[in-house]
C-alpha positions in Angstrom: 73.0 -16.1 -30.3 76.2 -17.9 -31.2 75.9 -21.6 -31.6 78.9 -23.7 -30.8 79.1 -24.7 -34.5 79.8 -21.0 -35.2 82.1 -19.8 -32.4 84.2 -23.0 -32.5 85.3 -22.0 -36.0 87.1 -18.9 -34.6 87.2 -15.1 -34.9 86.1 -14.8 -38.6 83.0 -16.9 -38.0 82.1 -14.8 -35.0 82.7 -11.6 -36.9 80.4 -12.8 -39.7 77.6 -13.4 -37.1 78.1 -10.0 -35.6 78.0 -8.3 -39.0 74.8 -10.2 -39.7 73.3 -9.0 -36.5 74.3 -5.4 -37.3 72.7 -5.7 -40.7 69.4 -7.0 -39.3 69.3 -4.3 -36.6 69.8 -1.6 -39.2 67.0 -3.1 -41.2 64.7 -3.1 -38.2 65.5 0.6 -37.5 64.8 1.5 -41.2 61.4 -0.3 -40.9 60.3 1.3 -37.7 61.9 4.8 -37.6 59.6 6.2 -40.4 56.6 5.3 -38.2 57.9 7.2 -35.1 56.3 10.5 -34.1 59.7 12.2 -34.0 63.0 11.7 -35.9 65.2 9.0 -34.4 69.0 8.6 -34.3 70.0 5.0 -34.7 71.9 3.6 -31.8 75.1 1.5 -32.2 74.4 -1.8 -33.9 76.7 -3.8 -31.6 74.8 -6.3 -29.4 74.7 -5.7 -25.7 74.8 -9.4 -24.8 75.5 -12.7 -26.5 74.4 -16.2 -25.7 77.3 -18.6 -26.5 76.1 -22.2 -26.7 78.0 -24.3 -24.2 79.4 -21.2 -22.4 76.6 -19.0 -21.3 75.4 -15.4 -21.4 78.0 -12.7 -21.9 77.5 -9.0 -21.4 79.2 -6.5 -23.8 80.0 -2.8 -23.3 82.5 0.0 -23.8 84.3 -1.1 -20.6 84.2 -3.8 -18.0 81.7 -1.9 -15.8 79.2 -1.4 -18.8 79.7 -5.1 -19.8 78.9 -6.2 -16.2 75.7 -4.1 -16.2 74.7 -5.6 -19.5 75.4 -9.0 -18.2 73.3 -8.4 -15.0 70.4 -7.2 -17.1 70.4 -10.2 -19.5 70.5 -12.6 -16.5 67.5 -10.9 -15.0 65.7 -11.0 -18.4 66.4 -14.8 -18.5 64.8 -15.1 -15.0 61.7 -13.2 -16.2 61.4 -15.4 -19.3 61.7 -18.6 -17.1 58.9 -17.3 -14.8 56.8 -16.5 -17.9 57.3 -20.0 -19.2 56.3 -21.5 -15.8 53.2 -19.3 -15.8 51.9 -20.6 -19.2 54.4 -19.4 -21.8 56.6 -16.5 -22.6 55.7 -14.2 -25.5 58.0 -11.4 -26.5 56.6 -7.9 -27.4 56.2 -6.9 -31.0 59.0 -5.3 -33.0 57.2 -2.0 -32.9 56.8 -2.0 -29.1 60.5 -3.1 -28.8 61.5 -0.2 -31.0 59.4 2.3 -29.0 61.0 1.1 -25.7 64.6 1.3 -27.1 64.0 4.6 -28.8 62.1 6.3 -26.0 62.4 10.1 -26.5 64.1 10.7 -23.2 66.8 8.1 -24.1 67.3 9.8 -27.5 67.7 13.1 -25.7 70.9 11.8 -24.1 72.6 11.2 -27.4 75.2 13.7 -28.6 75.4 15.5 -25.2 79.0 14.8 -24.8 81.9 12.9 -26.4 83.0 9.7 -24.6 86.1 10.0 -22.5 89.3 9.9 -24.5 90.5 6.5 -23.2 87.1 4.8 -22.7 87.4 1.1 -23.4 91.2 1.2 -23.1 93.1 -1.1 -20.7 96.2 0.4 -19.1 98.8 -1.6 -17.2 101.1 0.4 -14.8 104.1 -1.2 -13.2 105.1 0.2 -9.8 101.4 1.0 -9.6 101.1 1.2 -5.8 103.8 3.9 -5.5 103.1 7.7 -5.5 103.9 8.2 -9.2 102.3 5.0 -10.4 99.0 5.7 -8.6 99.0 9.3 -9.9 99.3 7.8 -13.5 96.5 5.4 -12.8 94.3 8.1 -11.4 94.9 10.3 -14.5 94.0 7.5 -16.9 91.0 6.6 -14.9 89.7 10.2 -15.1 90.0 9.9 -18.9 87.9 6.7 -19.0 90.5 4.0 -19.0 90.5 0.9 -16.8 93.8 0.1 -15.2 95.6 -3.0 -13.9 98.3 -2.0 -11.3 101.4 -4.2 -10.9 103.7 -4.1 -7.9 105.3 -6.3 -5.2 103.3 -4.9 -2.3 99.8 -6.6 -2.5 98.4 -4.6 0.5 99.4 -1.3 -1.1 97.9 -2.5 -4.4 94.6 -3.3 -2.8 94.5 0.1 -1.2 95.3 1.9 -4.5 92.7 0.0 -6.4 90.1 0.6 -3.8 90.7 4.4 -4.2 90.3 4.1 -8.0 87.0 2.4 -7.6 85.1 -0.2 -9.6 86.5 -1.5 -12.8 90.2 -1.5 -11.9 92.4 -4.5 -11.0 95.8 -5.3 -9.5 98.4 -8.0 -10.0 101.0 -8.5 -7.3 104.4 -9.7 -8.7 108.1 -8.8 -8.6 108.7 -7.4 -12.2 112.4 -8.4 -11.9 111.4 -12.1 -12.3 112.0 -13.4 -15.8 108.5 -14.6 -16.3 106.8 -11.5 -14.8 105.8 -10.0 -18.1 104.1 -13.2 -19.2 102.2 -13.6 -15.9 101.2 -9.9 -15.9 99.9 -10.1 -19.5 97.9 -13.2 -18.6 96.4 -11.3 -15.7 95.3 -8.5 -18.1 93.8 -11.1 -20.5 91.9 -12.9 -17.7 90.5 -9.7 -16.2 89.9 -7.5 -19.3 90.5 -9.7 -22.4 93.7 -7.9 -23.4 95.9 -4.8 -23.0 96.1 -1.5 -24.9 98.8 0.5 -23.1 101.8 -0.4 -20.9 103.3 2.2 -18.6 106.7 1.0 -17.5 107.0 2.9 -14.2 108.6 0.4 -11.8 112.0 1.4 -10.5 114.4 1.1 -7.6 116.3 4.2 -6.3 118.9 3.6 -3.6 120.1 6.8 -1.9 123.5 7.1 -0.4 127.2 7.2 -1.2 128.2 5.0 -4.2 130.8 3.1 -2.0 128.0 2.2 0.5 125.7 0.5 -2.1 126.1 -3.2 -2.5 126.6 -4.8 -5.9 123.1 -6.4 -5.5 121.5 -3.0 -5.0 123.2 -1.6 -8.0 122.2 -4.5 -10.1 118.6 -4.2 -9.0 118.5 -0.5 -9.6 120.1 -0.4 -13.0 119.8 -3.8 -14.6 116.6 -5.4 -13.3 114.4 -2.4 -13.3 115.5 1.0 -14.5 117.6 0.1 -17.6 116.8 -3.4 -18.9 113.2 -4.0 -17.8 111.8 -3.6 -21.4 113.8 -6.7 -22.5 111.4 -9.0 -20.6 
């Protein structure tokens, strides 16, 4: 639970509350684990959801999909609590029962069976994302656990590419030669995922044909706007 008086003070105040939660969770584990029938491995101490006063319930997870699932579960839990209150009062289970549910032996058996994907939790933006090369890059990162945001001019092609990638991937249609394209694309990454970890500068323009047959505008677009100077934006 993050009261407005806490989160309104900024990042450090929020971090202090998260550290406090982790400390309390560890203490709970140390109280209950010795009472268990079998040895238990402590789960990550990060919360799966947060209630921010004045904002609402927020799901947390290693990626957007996991966070969405956590959010759905906490909303359902809130509904159950409301029904309980209407039926005469909601009473939570004891700490021991909660521990037994969370540290069920079959859930514990899943731990350590495989390392998480190399890029799990990473957000990758790929310009020229609807093209053959851009989509291949997105697909490769997706297989390694990353979530992607594809950037290109062709919105229809972007929609088709993201549909092939599946849940958890986004697109942003824009012409990257526009001077404000970088700012707008970054804002899209923040709005969709909260930030960006990796940028793949893949957009380019290749005009085939005799040099004398290519207009000045085509040359400028191929060399200045995209292929050579794009990183200056």
